[in-house]
N, C-alpha and C positions, 0 to 999 in steps of 0.2 A: 851228700843228699842226693837222692834219685828223683826224676822227675819222670811220672808214669802218665802218658797223654793216650786217651782213646778217642778214635775219630767217629764222628757220626753228624746226624743234623738235629737242631734244636726243636722242641716241640713235641707234643704228643702224637701229632699226625704221623711222625716219623719213627717213633719209640721202638717199633718191632720189625723196621726195615732191616733188610740185609747189610745195608751200608751203616747200620748202627751197632753192629755187633762188638765194635771197639768200645763203645759206651757201655754196652751190657757187661764186658769182661772187667772193665776198671771199676764199675759200680760193685762187682762181686768181689773184687780185691779190697774195696774200702770196707765193704761189709764183713767180710771174713776176718780181717785184722782190726776190726775196731777203730777205724779213722774217725776223725772228728765231723762235726756237722758240715754239710755242703755250704760253700760260701761263693758269692761272686767276687771272682778276682781275674785279672789278665783277660779280660774280653772272654772269660768262661766261668764254668762252675768247678770249685776247687776242694779238695778234701785234703786235710794234713794228718799224718800219723806215723807210725813206724812198722816195720816187718821183722819179725824175729829171725835171726840167723844164728848159727853156732857161736859166731863171734859177737853176737850181741845184736841189738836192733839197729835197723837202718832206718834213718829218718827219710820220710818220702812226701812227695806232693803229687796227687792225683788231680789230673786237669781234664775236663771235658770241655773243649772250645764250643763256644756259641755264636761263632762267626759263620756257621754254615761249612759244610765239609770241605769244599774246595778253597776256603780262606784260613784253614787249621793253622797254618803258619804264623798268622799275626798273633794269636792267643800263646802258641808254644814258644815262639821267639821271645815275646814279652817277658815270660816266667823264666825263661832261660837266662835272659839278661839280668832280670832282677836278683836272681839268686847266684849269679856268676857261676852257672853249671857248665861242664864240657859236654859236647854232644855225646861223649861216651857214657853219660850218665842220664841220658834221655831214652825212654823205650816208649815206642809208639805202637799201640795195639790197633790193627785195622783189619777189614775184610780184604781178602785175596781170592779174586775170581779164578786165578790161575791154579788154585788148590781146589782139590775135590772136598765137597761138604764135610765138615768136621775134621779135616786134616790141619795140623798147625806146624809152622816152620819159623825160626828164629834165623835172622841175619844180621848183619852190620854193614851199612854202607850200602853202594849200587844206585842205580837208576830207579826212577819212579814207576816204570812199566805202567804207564797211562794212567796212574793213579794221582789224580790232582790234589788230594789232600797231602800226599806225600811230597808231590811236586812243591806244594806251597811252603812246607817244612823246609825242604831242602833250599829253597831260595833264602829262607830266613837264617838257618843255621849250618847250613852246608850238609852233604851228604853222610857223613860218618855217625850217624845215630843208630840206635838198635831197633829192629822191627820185629814185632811179635805179629805174624801174619796168620789170620783166621780163616781158614777156607771155607767159602760160600759157593763155589762151583760156577761154571760158566753156562750161559744160556744157549751156547751153541752157534751164534752168530752176532758179530760185533755191532750189528745195527739194534740188537735187542738188550745190548749191556746195560744202558741207562735205565730201562724199564725194570731189568732184572733186580739191579743194586736198590733200587726204590720201591720194590715191592716187599710185602711183609714175608716172613717166614711162613711156611705151611704148617698146620697143625702137627702133621707127621713128622716135621723136622724139629719140633720143639725139644724132644728127648735129648738129642745129639748137642744142640745148640745150649741147653743147660747144663749138660755134662761138660762140655768144652769150657764153658765160661767157669764152671766151679772148678775144674782141674786147674785153670790158670791161676785161680785164687789160692788153691791147696798148695800148689808147688812154689808159689811166690818167694819163699826164702831163698830157693836156688837162683831166682830172678836178681834178688836184691844183693846176693853175695858176687853178682857177676858171671856166674857160671851157666852161660846160656844154652850150651849144648845138653847139659844135664836137665836143665830147665824143660828144654824141648822134650827130651826123652820121656821126663817124668809126666808131662802134660798128656803125652800120647799113650803112656802106660796107664793113667788115671781115666782118660776119655778115648779109648782106642777107635779108630776109624779104618775103613777099608781103604786101600791105595787105588781107589777108581780114578778113571778118567775125569778131570774137573768137568767135562761137559756131560757127564752123567749125574744130572741132579737129583737129589731125593725128592721124589714126587709125593704129593698128597693133595687132599682136596680141603679146602677151608670148610 
């Protein structure tokens, strides 16, 4: 079984924040692959279903922790223990300010790089889980980071946001098959983005 977690903050006030792109991605995966209805489980909202691969469907649980971003590990750890899932079968989708807007990278293990949601999960399950990093760009000054991640995407950014989360869903069979490098390549093929400096944000007016 695969556990796919998206990071974000609960509630409509945060729904279009850059910090919530992880929620947007996993919601789209659930929609694209016809997962069951959303239910309250494991201190979060969860969908159950399957993702088709050439070897057959892979059972998966999609989880959106409702503990707020910085405490995401509480929900993820509870689900991992309940299903007796190894960290290698956990994929976490989250916003990455050190990637330019629209870029996408997969990695396994490593540090938290200042991301408190990732740090919270690591404290619960260790570092050896799979990370799906969705680039949202850097504001250019560390003192501006909190305001940046908690601000909504500009209207001008919506096309790449929608293309990226749609690509994450369309390419999901590769993710379910454990082929992370091919998954990364396919997401970027479906939703190409310029290799810009992460500090060069997409600008737009609301």
